[in-house]
mmCIF file of the N, C-alpha and C atoms, coordinates in Angstrom:
data_MODEL
# 
_entry.id   MODEL 
# 
loop_
_atom_site.group_PDB 
_atom_site.id 
_atom_site.type_symbol 
_atom_site.label_atom_id 
_atom_site.label_alt_id 
_atom_site.label_comp_id 
_atom_site.label_asym_id 
_atom_site.label_entity_id 
_atom_site.label_seq_id 
_atom_site.pdbx_PDB_ins_code 
_atom_site.Cartn_x 
_atom_site.Cartn_y 
_atom_site.Cartn_z 
_atom_site.occupancy 
_atom_site.B_iso_or_equiv 
_atom_site.pdbx_formal_charge 
_atom_site.auth_seq_id 
_atom_site.auth_comp_id 
_atom_site.auth_asym_id 
_atom_site.auth_atom_id 
_atom_site.pdbx_PDB_model_num 
ATOM 1   N N  . MET A 1 1  ? 75.899 111.264 97.482 1.00 0.00 ? 1  MET A N  1 
ATOM 2   C CA . MET A 1 1  ? 75.454 110.337 97.048 1.00 0.00 ? 1  MET A CA 1 
ATOM 3   C C  . MET A 1 1  ? 76.165 109.829 95.516 1.00 0.00 ? 1  MET A C  1 
ATOM 4   N N  . ARG A 1 2  ? 75.841 110.765 94.587 1.00 0.00 ? 2  ARG A N  1 
ATOM 5   C CA . ARG A 1 2  ? 76.380 110.618 93.419 1.00 0.00 ? 2  ARG A CA 1 
ATOM 6   C C  . ARG A 1 2  ? 78.201 110.248 93.274 1.00 0.00 ? 2  ARG A C  1 
ATOM 7   N N  . ILE A 1 3  ? 78.634 110.982 93.843 1.00 0.00 ? 3  ILE A N  1 
ATOM 8   C CA . ILE A 1 3  ? 79.990 109.959 94.134 1.00 0.00 ? 3  ILE A CA 1 
ATOM 9   C C  . ILE A 1 3  ? 79.888 108.940 94.924 1.00 0.00 ? 3  ILE A C  1 
ATOM 10  N N  . LEU A 1 4  ? 79.464 108.260 95.758 1.00 0.00 ? 4  LEU A N  1 
ATOM 11  C CA . LEU A 1 4  ? 79.425 106.831 96.116 1.00 0.00 ? 4  LEU A CA 1 
ATOM 12  C C  . LEU A 1 4  ? 79.074 106.021 95.170 1.00 0.00 ? 4  LEU A C  1 
ATOM 13  N N  . LEU A 1 5  ? 78.021 106.493 93.917 1.00 0.00 ? 5  LEU A N  1 
ATOM 14  C CA . LEU A 1 5  ? 77.440 105.226 93.397 1.00 0.00 ? 5  LEU A CA 1 
ATOM 15  C C  . LEU A 1 5  ? 78.529 104.788 92.462 1.00 0.00 ? 5  LEU A C  1 
ATOM 16  N N  . ASN A 1 6  ? 79.253 106.287 91.519 1.00 0.00 ? 6  ASN A N  1 
ATOM 17  C CA . ASN A 1 6  ? 80.256 106.413 90.683 1.00 0.00 ? 6  ASN A CA 1 
ATOM 18  C C  . ASN A 1 6  ? 81.534 105.178 91.275 1.00 0.00 ? 6  ASN A C  1 
ATOM 19  N N  . VAL A 1 7  ? 81.936 105.484 92.529 1.00 0.00 ? 7  VAL A N  1 
ATOM 20  C CA . VAL A 1 7  ? 82.959 104.512 93.085 1.00 0.00 ? 7  VAL A CA 1 
ATOM 21  C C  . VAL A 1 7  ? 82.407 103.266 93.276 1.00 0.00 ? 7  VAL A C  1 
ATOM 22  N N  . ILE A 1 8  ? 81.140 102.986 93.254 1.00 0.00 ? 8  ILE A N  1 
ATOM 23  C CA . ILE A 1 8  ? 80.468 101.579 93.327 1.00 0.00 ? 8  ILE A CA 1 
ATOM 24  C C  . ILE A 1 8  ? 80.390 101.025 91.890 1.00 0.00 ? 8  ILE A C  1 
ATOM 25  N N  . TRP A 1 9  ? 80.027 101.554 91.041 1.00 0.00 ? 9  TRP A N  1 
ATOM 26  C CA . TRP A 1 9  ? 80.622 101.469 89.450 1.00 0.00 ? 9  TRP A CA 1 
ATOM 27  C C  . TRP A 1 9  ? 81.668 101.111 88.983 1.00 0.00 ? 9  TRP A C  1 
ATOM 28  N N  . LEU A 1 10 ? 82.412 101.875 89.151 1.00 0.00 ? 10 LEU A N  1 
ATOM 29  C CA . LEU A 1 10 ? 83.932 101.414 88.960 1.00 0.00 ? 10 LEU A CA 1 
ATOM 30  C C  . LEU A 1 10 ? 84.497 100.347 89.652 1.00 0.00 ? 10 LEU A C  1 
ATOM 31  N N  . VAL A 1 11 ? 83.918 100.281 90.687 1.00 0.00 ? 11 VAL A N  1 
ATOM 32  C CA . VAL A 1 11 ? 84.723 99.039  91.557 1.00 0.00 ? 11 VAL A CA 1 
ATOM 33  C C  . VAL A 1 11 ? 84.145 97.465  90.566 1.00 0.00 ? 11 VAL A C  1 
ATOM 34  N N  . PHE A 1 12 ? 82.500 97.773  91.191 1.00 0.00 ? 12 PHE A N  1 
ATOM 35  C CA . PHE A 1 12 ? 81.836 96.580  90.472 1.00 0.00 ? 12 PHE A CA 1 
ATOM 36  C C  . PHE A 1 12 ? 81.516 96.245  89.251 1.00 0.00 ? 12 PHE A C  1 
ATOM 37  N N  . GLY A 1 13 ? 81.641 96.928  88.365 1.00 0.00 ? 13 GLY A N  1 
ATOM 38  C CA . GLY A 1 13 ? 81.482 96.518  87.099 1.00 0.00 ? 13 GLY A CA 1 
ATOM 39  C C  . GLY A 1 13 ? 82.532 97.692  85.662 1.00 0.00 ? 13 GLY A C  1 
ATOM 40  N N  . GLY A 1 14 ? 82.580 99.084  86.204 1.00 0.00 ? 14 GLY A N  1 
ATOM 41  C CA . GLY A 1 14 ? 83.641 99.581  85.304 1.00 0.00 ? 14 GLY A CA 1 
ATOM 42  C C  . GLY A 1 14 ? 84.585 99.027  85.389 1.00 0.00 ? 14 GLY A C  1 
ATOM 43  N N  . PHE A 1 15 ? 85.672 99.149  86.079 1.00 0.00 ? 15 PHE A N  1 
ATOM 44  C CA . PHE A 1 15 ? 86.710 98.664  86.053 1.00 0.00 ? 15 PHE A CA 1 
ATOM 45  C C  . PHE A 1 15 ? 87.160 96.991  85.660 1.00 0.00 ? 15 PHE A C  1 
ATOM 46  N N  . TRP A 1 16 ? 86.220 96.537  85.334 1.00 0.00 ? 16 TRP A N  1 
ATOM 47  C CA . TRP A 1 16 ? 86.173 94.753  84.957 1.00 0.00 ? 16 TRP A CA 1 
ATOM 48  C C  . TRP A 1 16 ? 85.706 95.138  83.687 1.00 0.00 ? 16 TRP A C  1 
ATOM 49  N N  . LEU A 1 17 ? 84.584 95.677  83.004 1.00 0.00 ? 17 LEU A N  1 
ATOM 50  C CA . LEU A 1 17 ? 84.389 96.226  81.778 1.00 0.00 ? 17 LEU A CA 1 
ATOM 51  C C  . LEU A 1 17 ? 85.038 96.607  80.698 1.00 0.00 ? 17 LEU A C  1 
ATOM 52  N N  . ALA A 1 18 ? 85.856 97.791  81.753 1.00 0.00 ? 18 ALA A N  1 
ATOM 53  C CA . ALA A 1 18 ? 87.147 98.248  80.752 1.00 0.00 ? 18 ALA A CA 1 
ATOM 54  C C  . ALA A 1 18 ? 87.964 97.539  80.817 1.00 0.00 ? 18 ALA A C  1 
ATOM 55  N N  . LEU A 1 19 ? 88.651 96.698  81.447 1.00 0.00 ? 19 LEU A N  1 
ATOM 56  C CA . LEU A 1 19 ? 89.550 95.332  81.180 1.00 0.00 ? 19 LEU A CA 1 
ATOM 57  C C  . LEU A 1 19 ? 88.994 94.747  80.197 1.00 0.00 ? 19 LEU A C  1 
ATOM 58  N N  . GLY A 1 20 ? 87.805 94.310  80.346 1.00 0.00 ? 20 GLY A N  1 
ATOM 59  C CA . GLY A 1 20 ? 87.693 93.680  78.848 1.00 0.00 ? 20 GLY A CA 1 
ATOM 60  C C  . GLY A 1 20 ? 87.899 94.166  77.400 1.00 0.00 ? 20 GLY A C  1 
ATOM 61  N N  . TYR A 1 21 ? 87.379 95.280  77.853 1.00 0.00 ? 21 TYR A N  1 
ATOM 62  C CA . TYR A 1 21 ? 87.537 96.046  76.477 1.00 0.00 ? 21 TYR A CA 1 
ATOM 63  C C  . TYR A 1 21 ? 88.881 96.374  75.887 1.00 0.00 ? 21 TYR A C  1 
ATOM 64  N N  . PHE A 1 22 ? 89.743 96.429  76.903 1.00 0.00 ? 22 PHE A N  1 
ATOM 65  C CA . PHE A 1 22 ? 91.330 96.971  76.162 1.00 0.00 ? 22 PHE A CA 1 
ATOM 66  C C  . PHE A 1 22 ? 92.057 95.383  76.250 1.00 0.00 ? 22 PHE A C  1 
ATOM 67  N N  . ALA A 1 23 ? 91.165 94.680  76.559 1.00 0.00 ? 23 ALA A N  1 
ATOM 68  C CA . ALA A 1 23 ? 92.153 92.993  76.065 1.00 0.00 ? 23 ALA A CA 1 
ATOM 69  C C  . ALA A 1 23 ? 91.377 93.162  74.679 1.00 0.00 ? 23 ALA A C  1 
ATOM 70  N N  . ALA A 1 24 ? 90.719 93.382  74.415 1.00 0.00 ? 24 ALA A N  1 
ATOM 71  C CA . ALA A 1 24 ? 89.661 92.839  73.119 1.00 0.00 ? 24 ALA A CA 1 
ATOM 72  C C  . ALA A 1 24 ? 90.385 93.478  72.317 1.00 0.00 ? 24 ALA A C  1 
ATOM 73  N N  . GLY A 1 25 ? 90.525 95.153  72.557 1.00 0.00 ? 25 GLY A N  1 
ATOM 74  C CA . GLY A 1 25 ? 91.594 95.793  71.890 1.00 0.00 ? 25 GLY A CA 1 
ATOM 75  C C  . GLY A 1 25 ? 92.946 95.819  71.478 1.00 0.00 ? 25 GLY A C  1 
ATOM 76  N N  . ILE A 1 26 ? 93.121 95.235  72.435 1.00 0.00 ? 26 ILE A N  1 
ATOM 77  C CA . ILE A 1 26 ? 94.996 94.348  71.623 1.00 0.00 ? 26 ILE A CA 1 
ATOM 78  C C  . ILE A 1 26 ? 94.713 93.135  70.930 1.00 0.00 ? 26 ILE A C  1 
ATOM 79  N N  . ILE A 1 27 ? 93.608 92.284  71.572 1.00 0.00 ? 27 ILE A N  1 
ATOM 80  C CA . ILE A 1 27 ? 93.749 91.538  70.113 1.00 0.00 ? 27 ILE A CA 1 
ATOM 81  C C  . ILE A 1 27 ? 93.225 91.774  69.043 1.00 0.00 ? 27 ILE A C  1 
ATOM 82  N N  . CYS A 1 28 ? 92.745 92.730  68.796 1.00 0.00 ? 28 CYS A N  1 
ATOM 83  C CA . CYS A 1 28 ? 91.997 93.267  67.821 1.00 0.00 ? 28 CYS A CA 1 
ATOM 84  C C  . CYS A 1 28 ? 93.229 93.796  67.106 1.00 0.00 ? 28 CYS A C  1 
ATOM 85  N N  . CYS A 1 29 ? 93.954 94.673  67.640 1.00 0.00 ? 29 CYS A N  1 
ATOM 86  C CA . CYS A 1 29 ? 95.011 95.192  66.696 1.00 0.00 ? 29 CYS A CA 1 
ATOM 87  C C  . CYS A 1 29 ? 96.133 94.900  66.374 1.00 0.00 ? 29 CYS A C  1 
ATOM 88  N N  . ILE A 1 30 ? 96.793 92.912  66.913 1.00 0.00 ? 30 ILE A N  1 
ATOM 89  C CA . ILE A 1 30 ? 97.362 92.234  66.459 1.00 0.00 ? 30 ILE A CA 1 
ATOM 90  C C  . ILE A 1 30 ? 97.089 91.528  65.489 1.00 0.00 ? 30 ILE A C  1 
ATOM 91  N N  . LEU A 1 31 ? 95.697 91.368  64.831 1.00 0.00 ? 31 LEU A N  1 
ATOM 92  C CA . LEU A 1 31 ? 95.444 91.648  63.415 1.00 0.00 ? 31 LEU A CA 1 
ATOM 93  C C  . LEU A 1 31 ? 95.195 92.422  62.296 1.00 0.00 ? 31 LEU A C  1 
ATOM 94  N N  . ILE A 1 32 ? 95.743 92.593  61.561 1.00 0.00 ? 32 ILE A N  1 
ATOM 95  C CA . ILE A 1 32 ? 95.622 93.457  60.820 1.00 0.00 ? 32 ILE A CA 1 
ATOM 96  C C  . ILE A 1 32 ? 94.305 94.244  60.204 1.00 0.00 ? 32 ILE A C  1 
ATOM 97  N N  . ILE A 1 33 ? 93.510 93.681  60.118 1.00 0.00 ? 33 ILE A N  1 
ATOM 98  C CA . ILE A 1 33 ? 92.087 93.888  59.565 1.00 0.00 ? 33 ILE A CA 1 
ATOM 99  C C  . ILE A 1 33 ? 91.281 94.777  60.230 1.00 0.00 ? 33 ILE A C  1 
ATOM 100 N N  . THR A 1 34 ? 91.362 93.898  61.626 1.00 0.00 ? 34 THR A N  1 
ATOM 101 C CA . THR A 1 34 ? 90.797 94.511  62.908 1.00 0.00 ? 34 THR A CA 1 
ATOM 102 C C  . THR A 1 34 ? 90.934 95.991  63.873 1.00 0.00 ? 34 THR A C  1 
ATOM 103 N N  . ILE A 1 35 ? 91.896 96.419  63.158 1.00 0.00 ? 35 ILE A N  1 
ATOM 104 C CA . ILE A 1 35 ? 92.658 97.711  63.802 1.00 0.00 ? 35 ILE A CA 1 
ATOM 105 C C  . ILE A 1 35 ? 91.674 98.484  64.166 1.00 0.00 ? 35 ILE A C  1 
ATOM 106 N N  . PRO A 1 36 ? 90.292 98.866  63.000 1.00 0.00 ? 36 PRO A N  1 
ATOM 107 C CA . PRO A 1 36 ? 89.651 100.069 63.560 1.00 0.00 ? 36 PRO A CA 1 
ATOM 108 C C  . PRO A 1 36 ? 88.636 99.611  64.232 1.00 0.00 ? 36 PRO A C  1 
ATOM 109 N N  . PHE A 1 37 ? 88.349 97.879  64.690 1.00 0.00 ? 37 PHE A N  1 
ATOM 110 C CA . PHE A 1 37 ? 87.891 97.676  66.196 1.00 0.00 ? 37 PHE A CA 1 
ATOM 111 C C  . PHE A 1 37 ? 88.286 97.817  67.131 1.00 0.00 ? 37 PHE A C  1 
ATOM 112 N N  . GLY A 1 38 ? 89.647 97.731  66.799 1.00 0.00 ? 38 GLY A N  1 
ATOM 113 C CA . GLY A 1 38 ? 90.337 97.843  68.277 1.00 0.00 ? 38 GLY A CA 1 
ATOM 114 C C  . GLY A 1 38 ? 90.337 98.920  68.918 1.00 0.00 ? 38 GLY A C  1 
ATOM 115 N N  . ILE A 1 39 ? 90.359 100.017 67.958 1.00 0.00 ? 39 ILE A N  1 
ATOM 116 C CA . ILE A 1 39 ? 90.584 101.451 68.680 1.00 0.00 ? 39 ILE A CA 1 
ATOM 117 C C  . ILE A 1 39 ? 89.278 101.563 69.015 1.00 0.00 ? 39 ILE A C  1 
ATOM 118 N N  . ALA A 1 40 ? 88.122 101.114 68.482 1.00 0.00 ? 40 ALA A N  1 
ATOM 119 C CA . ALA A 1 40 ? 86.707 101.663 69.085 1.00 0.00 ? 40 ALA A CA 1 
ATOM 120 C C  . ALA A 1 40 ? 86.604 100.419 70.500 1.00 0.00 ? 40 ALA A C  1 
ATOM 121 N N  . ALA A 1 41 ? 87.270 99.539  70.349 1.00 0.00 ? 41 ALA A N  1 
ATOM 122 C CA . ALA A 1 41 ? 86.920 98.912  72.070 1.00 0.00 ? 41 ALA A CA 1 
ATOM 123 C C  . ALA A 1 41 ? 87.462 99.337  72.938 1.00 0.00 ? 41 ALA A C  1 
ATOM 124 N N  . PHE A 1 42 ? 89.121 100.252 72.253 1.00 0.00 ? 42 PHE A N  1 
ATOM 125 C CA . PHE A 1 42 ? 90.085 101.299 73.389 1.00 0.00 ? 42 PHE A CA 1 
ATOM 126 C C  . PHE A 1 42 ? 89.027 102.459 74.133 1.00 0.00 ? 42 PHE A C  1 
ATOM 127 N N  . ARG A 1 43 ? 88.101 103.244 72.548 1.00 0.00 ? 43 ARG A N  1 
ATOM 128 C CA . ARG A 1 43 ? 87.320 104.346 73.244 1.00 0.00 ? 43 ARG A CA 1 
ATOM 129 C C  . ARG A 1 43 ? 86.534 103.612 73.894 1.00 0.00 ? 43 ARG A C  1 
ATOM 130 N N  . ILE A 1 44 ? 85.605 102.337 73.918 1.00 0.00 ? 44 ILE A N  1 
ATOM 131 C CA . ILE A 1 44 ? 84.434 101.976 74.488 1.00 0.00 ? 44 ILE A CA 1 
ATOM 132 C C  . ILE A 1 44 ? 85.022 101.260 75.979 1.00 0.00 ? 44 ILE A C  1 
ATOM 133 N N  . GLY A 1 45 ? 86.216 101.222 76.217 1.00 0.00 ? 45 GLY A N  1 
ATOM 134 C CA . GLY A 1 45 ? 87.177 100.719 77.667 1.00 0.00 ? 45 GLY A CA 1 
ATOM 135 C C  . GLY A 1 45 ? 87.194 101.954 78.578 1.00 0.00 ? 45 GLY A C  1 
ATOM 136 N N  . ILE A 1 46 ? 87.681 103.392 77.582 1.00 0.00 ? 46 ILE A N  1 
ATOM 137 C CA . ILE A 1 46 ? 87.582 104.429 78.387 1.00 0.00 ? 46 ILE A CA 1 
ATOM 138 C C  . ILE A 1 46 ? 86.693 104.963 79.043 1.00 0.00 ? 46 ILE A C  1 
ATOM 139 N N  . TYR A 1 47 ? 85.652 105.425 78.203 1.00 0.00 ? 47 TYR A N  1 
ATOM 140 C CA . TYR A 1 47 ? 83.786 105.672 78.275 1.00 0.00 ? 47 TYR A CA 1 
ATOM 141 C C  . TYR A 1 47 ? 83.649 104.668 79.579 1.00 0.00 ? 47 TYR A C  1 
ATOM 142 N N  . ALA A 1 48 ? 84.041 103.378 79.882 1.00 0.00 ? 48 ALA A N  1 
ATOM 143 C CA . ALA A 1 48 ? 83.596 102.684 80.911 1.00 0.00 ? 48 ALA A CA 1 
ATOM 144 C C  . ALA A 1 48 ? 84.403 103.042 82.552 1.00 0.00 ? 48 ALA A C  1 
ATOM 145 N N  . LEU A 1 49 ? 85.489 103.630 82.345 1.00 0.00 ? 49 LEU A N  1 
ATOM 146 C CA . LEU A 1 49 ? 86.340 104.218 83.355 1.00 0.00 ? 49 LEU A CA 1 
ATOM 147 C C  . LEU A 1 49 ? 85.526 105.354 83.885 1.00 0.00 ? 49 LEU A C  1 
ATOM 148 N N  . TRP A 1 50 ? 84.989 105.985 82.673 1.00 0.00 ? 50 TRP A N  1 
ATOM 149 C CA . TRP A 1 50 ? 84.601 107.624 82.948 1.00 0.00 ? 50 TRP A CA 1 
ATOM 150 C C  . TRP A 1 50 ? 83.223 106.991 83.516 1.00 0.00 ? 50 TRP A C  1 
ATOM 151 N N  . ALA A 1 51 ? 82.973 107.522 85.046 1.00 0.00 ? 51 ALA A N  1 
ATOM 152 C CA . ALA A 1 51 ? 82.032 107.137 85.949 1.00 0.00 ? 51 ALA A CA 1 
ATOM 153 C C  . ALA A 1 51 ? 81.132 108.414 86.312 1.00 0.00 ? 51 ALA A C  1 
ATOM 154 N N  . VAL A 1 52 ? 81.451 109.180 85.927 1.00 0.00 ? 52 VAL A N  1 
ATOM 155 C CA . VAL A 1 52 ? 80.570 110.450 86.111 1.00 0.00 ? 52 VAL A CA 1 
ATOM 156 C C  . VAL A 1 52 ? 79.561 110.469 84.890 1.00 0.00 ? 52 VAL A C  1 
ATOM 157 N N  . ARG A 1 53 ? 77.890 110.473 85.011 1.00 0.00 ? 53 ARG A N  1 
ATOM 158 C CA . ARG A 1 53 ? 77.067 110.711 83.927 1.00 0.00 ? 53 ARG A CA 1 
ATOM 159 C C  . ARG A 1 53 ? 76.066 111.864 84.401 1.00 0.00 ? 53 ARG A C  1 
# 
């Protein structure tokens, strides 16, 4: 049951959330002053893909 719910999370929420955070991280890394926020956005995006909780 846990694996099924993790797959549902990844398909319906986790992938799209991670994609948004990765896009925000790229935009933040373009500007020099917001690089720390970009790195944090990449870490949150990876955490959103990590479905085992």
